C-alpha positions as a printed NumPy array, in Angstrom:
array([[ -0.733, -17.709, -15.584],
       [ -3.068, -14.922, -14.496],
       [ -1.62 , -12.096, -12.427],
       [ -4.479, -12.5  ,  -9.974],
       [ -5.224,  -9.887,  -7.365],
       [ -4.418, -10.6  ,  -3.703],
       [ -6.39 ,  -9.774,  -0.561],
       [ -6.695,  -6.041,  -0.033],
       [ -5.669,  -5.2  ,   3.504],
       [ -5.087,  -1.457,   3.782],
       [ -1.47 ,  -0.547,   4.361],
       [  0.224,   2.772,   3.634],
       [  3.267,   2.774,   1.407],
       [  4.52 ,   4.849,  -1.488],
       [  6.668,   4.348,  -4.54 ],
       [  8.47 ,   7.421,  -5.786],
       [  7.726,   8.748,  -9.242],
       [ 10.063,   7.914, -12.112],
       [ 10.338,   8.543, -15.827],
       [  7.678,   6.278, -17.291],
       [  5.854,   6.04 , -20.603],
       [  2.889,   8.371, -21.015],
       [  0.054,   6.211, -22.301],
       [ -2.282,   7.85 , -24.773],
       [ -5.255,   6.692, -26.783],
       [ -4.115,   6.114, -30.359],
       [ -5.984,   7.311, -33.416],
       [ -5.797,   3.707, -34.613],
       [ -7.748,   2.337, -31.693],
       [ -4.782,   1.099, -29.697],
       [ -2.333,   2.71 , -27.317],
       [  0.823,   4.739, -27.869],
       [  3.584,   5.609, -25.406],
       [  5.799,   8.639, -24.911],
       [  8.351,   9.298, -22.158],
       [  7.026,  11.647, -19.495],
       [  7.427,  12.253, -15.781],
       [  4.462,  10.937, -13.821],
       [  3.658,  11.372, -10.142],
       [  1.366,   9.241,  -7.964],
       [ -1.813,  10.93 ,  -6.849],
       [ -3.33 ,  10.569,  -3.428],
       [ -6.993,   9.758,  -3.748],
       [ -9.76 ,   8.568,  -1.503],
       [-11.116,   6.632,  -4.471],
       [ -8.242,   4.464,  -5.746],
       [-10.554,   2.675,  -8.174],
       [-11.189,   5.971, -10.009],
       [ -7.514,   6.51 , -10.833],
       [ -6.533,   6.353, -14.494],
       [ -4.188,   7.845, -17.055],
       [ -6.677,   8.412, -19.873],
       [ -9.551,  10.839, -19.389],
       [-13.119,  10.139, -20.356],
       [-12.678,  12.577, -23.233],
       [ -9.663,  10.646, -24.54 ],
       [-11.304,   7.231, -24.367],
       [-14.893,   8.179, -25.172],
       [-16.005,   6.011, -22.241],
       [-18.674,   7.701, -20.051],
       [-17.397,   9.025, -16.715],
       [-20.06 ,   7.055, -14.815],
       [-19.478,   3.886, -16.817],
       [-19.557,   1.664, -13.714],
       [-22.765,   3.238, -12.388],
       [-24.344,   1.184,  -9.637],
       [-22.494,  -2.002, -10.564],
       [-20.905,  -4.251,  -7.958],
       [-17.169,  -3.593,  -7.554],
       [-16.3  ,  -7.245,  -6.851],
       [-18.134,  -8.411,  -9.967],
       [-16.498,  -5.678, -12.069],
       [-13.037,  -6.611, -10.783],
       [-13.582, -10.277, -11.607],
       [-14.806,  -9.435, -15.106],
       [-12.098,  -6.959, -16.095],
       [ -9.054,  -8.948, -14.949],
       [ -8.769, -11.689, -17.634],
       [ -7.102, -11.214, -21.006],
       [ -8.646, -13.195, -23.875],
       [ -6.107, -14.227, -26.493],
       [ -7.298, -14.312, -30.11 ],
       [-10.221, -11.984, -29.432],
       [-11.125,  -9.298, -31.961],
       [ -8.621,  -6.412, -32.187],
       [-11.286,  -3.899, -31.172],
       [-12.231,  -5.942, -28.104],
       [ -8.582,  -6.153, -27.04 ],
       [ -8.094,  -2.413, -27.588],
       [-11.326,  -1.52 , -25.753],
       [-10.371,  -3.65 , -22.738],
       [ -7.013,  -1.889, -22.561],
       [ -8.576,   1.591, -22.845],
       [-11.022,   0.644, -20.109],
       [ -8.191,  -0.565, -17.864],
       [ -6.376,   2.75 , -18.294],
       [ -9.415,   5.023, -18.078],
       [-10.036,   7.524, -15.3  ],
       [-13.653,   6.741, -14.403],
       [-15.813,   7.269, -11.349],
       [-15.785,   4.312,  -8.975],
       [-19.062,   2.357,  -8.866],
       [-21.622,   3.372,  -6.283],
       [-21.229,   0.036,  -4.5  ],
       [-17.602,  -0.527,  -3.493],
       [-17.121,  -3.529,  -1.243],
       [-13.301,  -3.301,  -1.097],
       [-11.64 ,  -0.029,  -2.141],
       [ -8.74 ,  -0.678,  -4.507],
       [-10.207,  -3.922,  -5.841],
       [-10.976,  -2.572,  -9.317],
       [ -7.67 ,  -0.743,  -9.819],
       [ -5.786,  -3.918,  -8.834],
       [ -7.87 ,  -5.955, -11.294],
       [ -7.216,  -3.396, -14.042],
       [ -3.469,  -3.659, -13.444],
       [ -3.784,  -7.452, -13.402],
       [ -5.488,  -7.319, -16.807],
       [ -2.662,  -5.244, -18.253],
       [ -0.117,  -7.71 , -16.854],
       [ -2.098, -10.657, -18.237],
       [ -1.975,  -8.917, -21.636],
       [  1.766,  -8.287, -21.321],
       [  1.241,  -4.501, -21.355],
       [  4.102,  -3.711, -18.967],
       [  4.596,  -0.044, -19.881],
       [  0.886,   0.608, -19.52 ],
       [  0.713,  -1.222, -16.185],
       [  3.757,   0.658, -14.898],
       [  2.252,   4.026, -15.809],
       [ -1.072,   3.154, -14.17 ],
       [  0.648,   1.923, -10.984],
       [  2.722,   5.097, -10.789],
       [ -0.447,   7.15 , -11.006],
       [ -2.266,   4.999,  -8.445],
       [  0.559,   4.738,  -5.93 ],
       [  0.745,   1.572,  -3.815],
       [ -1.648,   2.018,  -0.946],
       [ -2.436,  -1.7  ,  -0.706],
       [ -0.231,  -4.809,  -0.529],
       [ -1.678,  -5.949,  -3.853],
       [ -0.674,  -2.781,  -5.701],
       [  2.768,  -2.891,  -4.116],
       [  3.27 ,  -6.503,  -5.164],
       [  2.131,  -5.661,  -8.701],
       [  4.562,  -2.748,  -8.826],
       [  7.329,  -5.066,  -7.659],
       [  6.522,  -7.598, -10.4  ],
       [  6.447,  -4.871, -13.059],
       [  9.767,  -3.541, -11.791],
       [ 11.306,  -7.004, -12.035],
       [ 10.108,  -7.504, -15.6  ],
       [ 11.131,  -4.046, -16.802],
       [ 14.486,  -4.043, -15.021],
       [ 13.334,  -1.205, -12.762],
       [ 12.8  ,  -2.998,  -9.448],
       [ 15.101,  -0.716,  -7.472],
       [ 12.288,   1.594,  -6.338],
       [ 10.103,  -1.234,  -5.008],
       [ 13.114,  -2.982,  -3.464],
       [ 14.187,   0.189,  -1.672],
       [ 10.676,   0.623,  -0.244],
       [ 10.595,  -3.032,   0.799],
       [ 13.943,  -2.84 ,   2.585],
       [ 12.836,   0.308,   4.43 ],
       [  9.639,  -1.405,   5.49 ],
       [ 10.082,  -5.233,   5.57 ],
       [  6.37 ,  -5.746,   6.209],
       [  5.765,  -4.797,   2.572],
       [  7.536,  -7.931,   1.32 ],
       [  4.985, -10.507,   0.118],
       [  7.338, -13.196,   1.464],
       [ 10.923, -13.745,   2.601],
       [ 11.844, -14.689,  -0.966],
       [ 11.321, -11.104,  -2.175],
       [ 13.251,  -9.667,   0.77 ],
       [ 16.268, -11.933,   0.157],
       [ 16.25 , -11.03 ,  -3.534],
       [ 16.132,  -7.305,  -2.807],
       [ 18.975,  -7.539,  -0.295],
       [ 21.085,  -9.257,  -2.941],
       [ 20.049,  -6.771,  -5.573],
       [ 21.218,  -3.957,  -3.319],
       [ 24.577,  -5.769,  -3.01 ],
       [ 24.034,  -6.666,   0.638],
       [ 24.963, -10.271,  -0.025],
       [ 25.841, -11.14 ,   3.573],
       [ 22.456,  -9.935,   4.855],
       [ 20.726, -11.826,   2.05 ],
       [ 22.593, -15.033,   2.9  ],
       [ 21.939, -14.643,   6.645],
       [ 18.229, -14.004,   6.079],
       [ 17.966, -17.072,   3.843],
       [ 19.887, -19.298,   6.238],
       [ 17.707, -18.211,   9.162],
       [ 14.515, -18.723,   7.141],
       [ 15.64 , -22.22 ,   6.134],
       [ 16.522, -23.212,   9.703],
       [ 13.157, -21.967,  10.957],
       [ 11.354, -23.548,   7.984],
       [  9.87 , -20.208,   7.035],
       [ 10.492, -20.638,   3.327],
       [  9.425, -23.423,   0.91 ],
       [ 12.186, -25.836,  -0.105],
       [ 12.021, -24.993,  -3.832],
       [ 12.218, -21.253,  -3.107],
       [ 15.18 , -21.795,  -0.805],
       [ 16.992, -23.859,  -3.442],
       [ 16.493, -21.227,  -6.153],
       [ 17.587, -18.393,  -3.857],
       [ 20.684, -20.349,  -2.79 ],
       [ 21.703, -20.759,  -6.435],
       [ 20.928, -17.12 ,  -7.161],
       [ 23.195, -16.007,  -4.304],
       [ 25.94 , -18.438,  -5.278],
       [ 25.701, -19.353,  -9.007],
       [ 28.799, -21.563,  -8.742],
       [ 26.62 , -24.135,  -6.982],
       [ 24.381, -24.469, -10.03 ],
       [ 24.567, -27.856, -11.747],
       [ 23.435, -27.293, -15.33 ],
       [ 22.682, -30.981, -15.766],
       [ 20.289, -31.064, -12.809],
       [ 18.443, -27.73 , -12.674],
       [ 15.606, -27.387, -10.179],
       [ 12.168, -27.788, -11.785],
       [ 10.252, -24.659, -12.691],
       [  7.581, -23.975, -10.064],
       [  3.904, -23.897, -10.99 ],
       [  2.696, -21.211, -11.17 ],
       [  5.875, -19.432, -12.24 ],
       [  6.077, -16.015, -10.567],
       [  7.845, -13.001, -12.021],
       [ 10.575, -13.353,  -9.382],
       [ 11.05 , -17.066, -10.116],
       [ 11.322, -16.277, -13.812],
       [ 13.85 , -13.457, -13.394],
       [ 16.106, -15.495, -11.11 ],
       [ 15.948, -18.563, -13.37 ],
       [ 16.737, -16.419, -16.417],
       [ 19.716, -14.873, -14.577],
       [ 21.067, -18.383, -14.012],
       [ 20.315, -19.403, -17.63 ],
       [ 18.104, -22.233, -16.402],
       [ 16.061, -24.098, -19.011],
       [ 12.449, -23.06 , -19.416],
       [  9.652, -25.478, -18.696],
       [  8.465, -25.756, -22.304],
       [  5.109, -24.244, -21.437],
       [  4.087, -20.993, -23.098],
       [  5.282, -18.102, -20.963],
       [  2.868, -15.506, -19.597],
       [  2.778, -12.509, -21.927],
       [  4.379, -10.19 , -19.373],
       [  7.485, -12.406, -19.316],
       [  7.976, -12.262, -23.09 ],
       [  9.574,  -8.819, -23.037],
       [ 12.784, -10.613, -22.052],
       [ 12.762, -12.239, -25.507],
       [ 12.629,  -8.956, -27.401],
       [ 16.38 ,  -8.554, -26.995],
       [ 18.568,  -9.376, -29.995],
       [ 20.667, -11.883, -28.083],
       [ 17.648, -14.202, -27.782],
       [ 17.716, -14.98 , -31.503],
       [ 15.501, -13.799, -34.336],
       [ 12.971, -16.665, -34.152],
       [ 12.329, -16.163, -30.437],
       [ 12.051, -12.422, -30.98 ],
       [  9.452, -12.942, -33.713],
       [  7.383, -15.38 , -31.64 ],
       [  7.401, -13.075, -28.61 ],
       [  6.652,  -9.998, -30.691],
       [  3.741, -11.71 , -32.456],
       [  2.109, -12.587, -29.138],
       [  2.647,  -9.099, -27.692],
       [  1.365,  -7.391, -30.84 ],
       [ -1.732,  -9.586, -30.831],
       [ -2.405,  -8.503, -27.226],
       [ -1.683,  -4.89 , -28.304],
       [  1.   ,  -4.522, -25.661],
       [  3.332,  -3.212, -28.378],
       [  2.554,  -1.616, -31.776],
       [  2.169,  -3.633, -35.036],
       [  4.926,  -1.618, -36.735],
       [  7.421,  -3.326, -34.438],
       [  6.459,  -6.722, -35.86 ],
       [  6.435,  -5.589, -39.492],
       [  9.953,  -4.201, -39.02 ],
       [ 11.137,  -7.396, -37.309],
       [  9.788,  -9.577, -40.128],
       [ 12.174,  -7.79 , -42.504],
       [ 15.366,  -8.238, -40.472],
       [ 16.6  , -11.503, -41.954],
       [ 16.041, -14.425, -44.27 ],
       [ 13.784, -17.278, -43.091],
       [ 16.029, -20.178, -42.16 ],
       [ 13.372, -22.865, -42.555],
       [  9.841, -23.465, -43.802],
       [  6.649, -23.792, -41.821],
       [  5.535, -22.203, -38.558],
       [  6.636, -18.661, -37.919],
       [  8.703, -18.6  , -41.109],
       [  5.542, -18.825, -43.222],
       [  4.427, -15.447, -41.893],
       [  7.887, -13.895, -42.15 ],
       [  8.147, -15.022, -45.772],
       [  4.607, -13.899, -46.65 ],
       [  5.181, -10.347, -45.41 ],
       [  8.587, -10.103, -47.072],
       [  7.119, -11.275, -50.387],
       [  4.257,  -8.793, -50.078],
       [  6.61 ,  -5.87 , -49.519],
       [  8.773,  -6.931, -52.464],
       [  5.675,  -7.227, -54.635],
       [  4.58 ,  -3.714, -53.682],
       [  7.995,  -2.438, -54.754],
       [  7.579,  -4.232, -58.108],
       [  4.39 ,  -2.328, -58.891],
       [  2.798,  -5.329, -60.654],
       [ -0.951,  -5.519, -59.819],
       [ -1.323,  -9.301, -60.18 ],
       [  1.737, -10.051, -58.086],
       [  0.746,  -7.53 , -55.393],
       [ -2.796,  -8.91 , -55.271],
       [ -1.656, -12.515, -54.857],
       [  0.938, -11.738, -52.203],
       [ -1.537,  -9.533, -50.331],
       [ -4.024, -12.392, -50.196],
       [ -1.314, -14.848, -49.121],
       [ -0.15 , -12.579, -46.3  ],
       [ -3.736, -11.985, -45.177],
       [ -4.424, -15.73 , -45.005],
       [ -1.217, -16.589, -43.166],
       [ -1.538, -13.795, -40.602],
       [ -5.279, -14.247, -40.147],
       [ -4.64 , -17.847, -39.093],
       [ -2.899, -16.563, -35.947],
       [ -5.09 , -13.513, -35.296],
       [ -2.659, -11.008, -36.773],
       [ -4.311,  -9.902, -40.024],
       [ -4.93 ,  -6.454, -38.541],
       [ -1.204,  -5.624, -38.679],
       [ -1.575,  -5.238, -42.467],
       [ -4.08 ,  -2.389, -42.088],
       [ -1.467,   0.354, -42.478],
       [ -0.011,  -1.299, -45.572],
       [ -3.467,  -1.598, -47.121],
       [ -4.306,   2.009, -46.252],
       [ -1.003,   3.702, -47.105],
       [  1.238,   1.625, -49.366],
       [ -1.658,   0.331, -51.464],
       [ -3.758,   3.478, -51.626],
       [ -4.745,   4.061, -55.262],
       [ -2.73 ,   1.059, -56.483],
       [ -4.598,  -0.879, -59.213],
       [ -5.277,  -4.446, -58.107],
       [ -7.117,  -7.51 , -59.37 ],
       [-10.714,  -7.999, -58.129],
       [ -9.536, -10.434, -55.427],
       [ -6.73 ,  -8.067, -54.466],
       [ -9.149,  -5.148, -54.283],
       [-11.444,  -7.145, -52.016],
       [ -8.559,  -8.148, -49.743],
       [ -7.409,  -4.523, -49.497],
       [-10.99 ,  -3.479, -48.624],
       [-11.211,  -6.004, -45.804],
       [ -7.85 ,  -5.032, -44.379],
       [ -8.705,  -1.328, -44.55 ],
       [-11.695,  -2.061, -42.305],
       [ -9.217,  -2.653, -39.453],
       [ -7.809,   0.872, -39.882],
       [ -8.903,   3.825, -37.743],
       [ -9.867,   5.787, -40.885],
       [-11.875,   2.944, -42.399],
       [-14.964,   5.011, -43.39 ],
       [-12.892,   7.267, -45.658],
       [-10.748,   4.428, -47.003],
       [-13.602,   2.212, -48.251],
       [-15.837,   4.891, -49.766],
       [-14.894,   4.082, -53.372],
       [-14.893,   0.296, -53.035],
       [-17.4  ,  -1.563, -55.241],
       [-18.709,  -4.545, -53.228],
       [-18.264,  -7.912, -54.917],
       [-20.799,  -9.867, -52.867],
       [-23.525,  -9.4  , -50.273],
       [-21.12 ,  -9.685, -47.321],
       [-18.95 ,  -6.901, -48.718],
       [-22.043,  -4.776, -49.307],
       [-23.174,  -5.311, -45.7  ],
       [-19.685,  -4.453, -44.409],
       [-19.377,  -1.302, -46.505],
       [-22.791,  -0.019, -45.436],
       [-21.876,  -0.53 , -41.784],
       [-18.502,   1.144, -42.317],
       [-20.171,   4.22 , -43.795],
       [-22.355,   4.583, -40.707],
       [-25.597,   3.446, -42.316],
       [-27.782,   0.385, -41.781],
       [-27.996,  -2.396, -44.363],
       [-31.468,  -2.895, -45.814],
       [-31.27 ,  -6.665, -45.514],
       [-29.365,  -9.424, -43.723],
       [-28.535, -12.901, -45.022],
       [-27.081, -14.669, -41.957],
       [-27.944, -15.003, -38.286],
       [-24.972, -12.816, -37.348],
       [-25.974, -10.118, -39.821],
       [-29.54 , -10.217, -38.506],
       [-28.227,  -9.855, -34.944],
       [-26.188,  -6.805, -35.977],
       [-29.117,  -5.236, -37.778],
       [-31.451,  -5.837, -34.81 ],
       [-28.979,  -4.275, -32.367],
       [-28.46 ,  -1.135, -34.471],
       [-32.177,  -0.764, -35.088],
       [-32.737,  -0.754, -31.336],
       [-32.796,  -4.223, -29.859],
       [-36.158,  -5.361, -28.521],
       [-34.476,  -8.058, -26.442],
       [-35.162,  -7.818, -22.729],
       [-32.39 , -10.078, -21.491],
       [-30.869,  -9.336, -18.098],
       [-27.726,  -7.658, -19.467],
       [-29.583,  -5.149, -21.621],
       [-31.953,  -4.43 , -18.745],
       [-28.995,  -4.046, -16.381],
       [-27.278,  -1.602, -18.738],
       [-30.429,   0.512, -18.899],
       [-30.667,   0.487, -15.107],
       [-27.197,   1.908, -14.54 ],
       [-24.924,  -1.145, -14.667],
       [-23.505,  -0.358, -18.093],
       [-19.927,  -1.41 , -17.438],
       [-20.843,  -4.691, -15.816],
       [-23.299,  -5.533, -18.607],
       [-20.82 ,  -4.681, -21.378],
       [-18.018,  -6.755, -19.863],
       [-20.338,  -9.73 , -19.391],
       [-21.749,  -9.508, -22.913],
       [-18.313,  -9.183, -24.544],
       [-17.023, -12.089, -22.435],
       [-19.931, -14.21 , -23.676],
       [-19.18 , -13.214, -27.267],
       [-15.479, -14.078, -26.97 ],
       [-16.202, -17.417, -25.318],
       [-18.485, -18.294, -28.228],
       [-15.505, -17.66 , -30.525],
       [-17.465, -14.699, -31.883],
       [-20.151, -16.995, -33.29 ],
       [-23.174, -16.506, -30.998],
       [-25.786, -14.163, -32.559],
       [-27.466, -13.491, -29.199],
       [-24.146, -12.551, -27.575],
       [-23.297, -10.297, -30.526],
       [-26.662,  -8.52 , -30.404],
       [-26.334,  -8.012, -26.649],
       [-22.778,  -6.713, -26.967],
       [-23.736,  -4.147, -29.594],
       [-26.916,  -3.156, -27.751],
       [-25.186,  -2.612, -24.394],
       [-22.344,  -0.642, -26.014],
       [-24.888,   1.605, -27.712],
       [-26.712,   2.187, -24.418],
       [-23.39 ,   3.525, -23.087],
       [-23.022,   5.768, -26.142],
       [-20.129,   3.701, -27.507],
       [-21.36 ,   3.677, -31.108],
       [-17.926,   3.464, -32.703],
       [-16.875,   0.482, -30.578],
       [-20.166,  -1.255, -31.402],
       [-19.72 ,  -0.669, -35.135],
       [-16.084,  -1.814, -35.186],
       [-16.91 ,  -4.991, -33.247],
       [-19.775,  -5.751, -35.629],
       [-17.495,  -5.301, -38.652],
       [-14.686,  -7.373, -37.146],
       [-17.02 , -10.23 , -36.221],
       [-18.095, -10.501, -39.855],
       [-14.48 , -10.302, -41.037],
       [-13.558, -13.017, -38.547],
       [-16.322, -15.321, -39.774],
       [-15.812, -14.725, -43.483],
       [-12.012, -14.715, -43.407],
       [ -9.808, -14.166, -46.446],
       [-11.438, -14.843, -49.799]])
């Protein structure tokens, strides 16, 4: 389910500041959080609001240029699962960045709402909450998003209080009834629901769920109401409170934070954490630590990855090069199959620094180190074992390979030499629509499963036009790693 933006009718409302995570650009390309007091800012340009400066992200202040705000909003909102780690990290930095609004704004607030929607689609609740606090809630869409984030973080009291003070803020009667109950005004909640039902102002399924939420004793565990489609944050929270069965469909990423609690069971915690780490909503260290918390109770599925990481860490403790090398390769293969190989970058860079390994182990360490923020320094001494490794190392050191052996390598080389392509996206980037062109080109690359040479060349070329050399180089490296895979 996408947290799609709603219509943007201007309406004044505010949500008070609260202690929220301070989101900062990480030296490892992702995002880190620290507790800090944040306060909403009043601005005549809501789309320019952000919590990372241009200096922190490296993204040009006029990134959007003369692009179309509606097109930008549509492009930035989706989250693409299983995309390259650098693409996921770049999209998140862009969503959090404080950048000038585009010159053509058809609906003020449209881009900020789409940026929040992207963060919610990626399950980045802390980041979305911090951005919403900075932006305030000057539109119904932003208020609704803040309400959803509050529900999913357990901090809905601020949005509920604002909604009860000003009932017109409620997206529907369902939210108002919930907030009345949450504020312990059960009689008002029941009266509002009864009136809405008699006047047919509320859908039957919503009324049934609210009735059970207000009076759980009425709930028949053998005949639970079906989960609505799409499942909203409010539906999910009320169903979870009643311990209703889930639909069996994969939950939206933003809902998975409920499964990070110990009472949900280790397997569910691991599955949820894997998905949220892949979307870079939470840091990889959280998953590595979780993998070590128990003994796999079965074989196959998630337990393969748990076992592989545990065996790797034990092998590192043993100090035996052949054993370390084999377990490193096994862990790389098993995690790479689900888009999580990058979580081993710290282990390859820190725990295995200077450790003698077999040739295959050395190559695996090299490829994992390329995911690390300090990759140029880490791979300096590596002796390439084939032409792909040589191409990767040259790129990592900031130089250009002298030759290319595949279509993807040729596309990379052409882009870094100064693409001669005159396709519409490269032309658009040169004419001031950098952001729009970059989002379109990356979207094309992801949809090709990172296999289209033309999309790769365009992505690198448009990033370089915007001065984003590091992002272009990391994407080029990660595309080749994705295609070559573990050895």
